[in-house]
C-alpha positions, -999 to +999 in steps of 0.1 A: +680-345-361+716-349-349+727-342-314+747-312-324+715-292-333+699-303-300+729-292-279+733-259-298+696-251-295+697-258-257+729-236-253+715-207-273+681-207-257+697-207-223+719-177-234+688-159-247+668-165-215+698-151-194+694-116-209+679-090-187+645-076-197+662-042-203+689-057-225+664-078-244+641-048-251+670-025-261+684-051-286+649-058-299+643-021-305+675-019-325+665-049-346+631-032-353+650+000-363+672-019-387+641-036-402+624-002-408+654+010-428+656-022-449+643-020-485+628-055-481+606-041-453+598-007-466+587-020-500+565-047-485+528-042-481+518-074-463+544-088-438+542-120-419+557-118-384+555-135-350+546-127-314+578-129-293+580-161-272+607-173-248+628-141-252+627-140-290+635-106-304+604-085-298+591-068-330+558-055-314+569-019-318+565-024-356+529-036-355+511-003-351+527+008-384+496+013-406+516+013-438+517-025-436+492-053-432+503-079-407+499-116-407+507-140-378+507-178-376+484-202-360+497-238-355+472-261-371+484-297-370+519-297-384+514-265-405+513-228-400+481-210-411+485-172-415+458-148-403+457-111-407+459-091-374+461-055-364+467-041-329+436-042-307+422-074-323+417-105-303+446-129-296+445-165-282+471-187-267+479-216-290+490-251-283+525-240-276+516-211-254+523-186-282+498-159-289+479-163-322+452-144-340+417-155-334+408-185-355+381-165-373+405-138-384+409-136-422+434-161-437+463-148-457+474-168-488+510-168-502+500-146-531+490-118-506+524-118-488+555-096-496+578-105-468+582-131-440+600-122-407+612-156-395+619-163-358+649-186-351+671-199-323+701-191-346+710-182-381+743-186-399+761-163-424+749-185-452+713-176-443+704-210-428+684-211-396+681-233-365+645-235-355+629-251-325+627-286-339+591-287-350+598-282-387+569-256-391+589-230-410+609-257-429+577-271-443+563-236-450+595-223-467+599-255-488+563-255-502+560-243-538+536-214-529+560-199-504+594-208-519+599-175-536+588-152-508+615-129-493+626-139-458+645-122-431+657-143-401+655-124-368+681-132-341+703-115-316+741-111-325+752-140-303+729-163-323+743-153-357+770-180-362+796-188-389+779-221-398+750-242-385+745-280-390+723-284-421+699-310-434+690-317-470+656-300-466+670-267-451+664-236-472+685-205-467+668-172-458+673-142-480+686-119-451+694-119-414+687-090-390+703-086-356+707-056-333+740-048-352+724-046-386+711-065-417+730-088-440+720-109-469+735-138-490+744-115-519+763-091-497+784-101-468+766-110-436+792-092-415+775-067-392 
């Protein structure tokens, strides 16, 4: 990984952490509202999401929605394993301090999934994302079973950039959602 990604990640994470709790929650709620009006979201039955960590946009207001089945990741080795989860079910803290479904929760396979909400440090207008450097989502989204699944990158406006440094293995996401709206590669990412 080149130094540019490392420096950019550090700067954007610092900016995200500097938000007040009120600002973070307000912007997170706006992101959730935009997702709920997106056809990718409304047409999906099973959605993979994440539990907010280090001031990532908080999508938890969506989870009680009983129209959708929810899946969340567990980090197992260098891979993400997806488990179904509904509000009220047990959560555990994983290796990175991120909440995960209980290891005995049912596993979701790619064939069961309609949409993936992808956390990121940043996204660009081409749909490329800057992750945390572990490659978990890069490996998932590049694997044959998951390659065709619709994806929405979730970031705050300040982390939606004109262009990110890219590697050969980077795959663009189908859409990006910020507190200002949704954009996708087929239609302008201007919010």
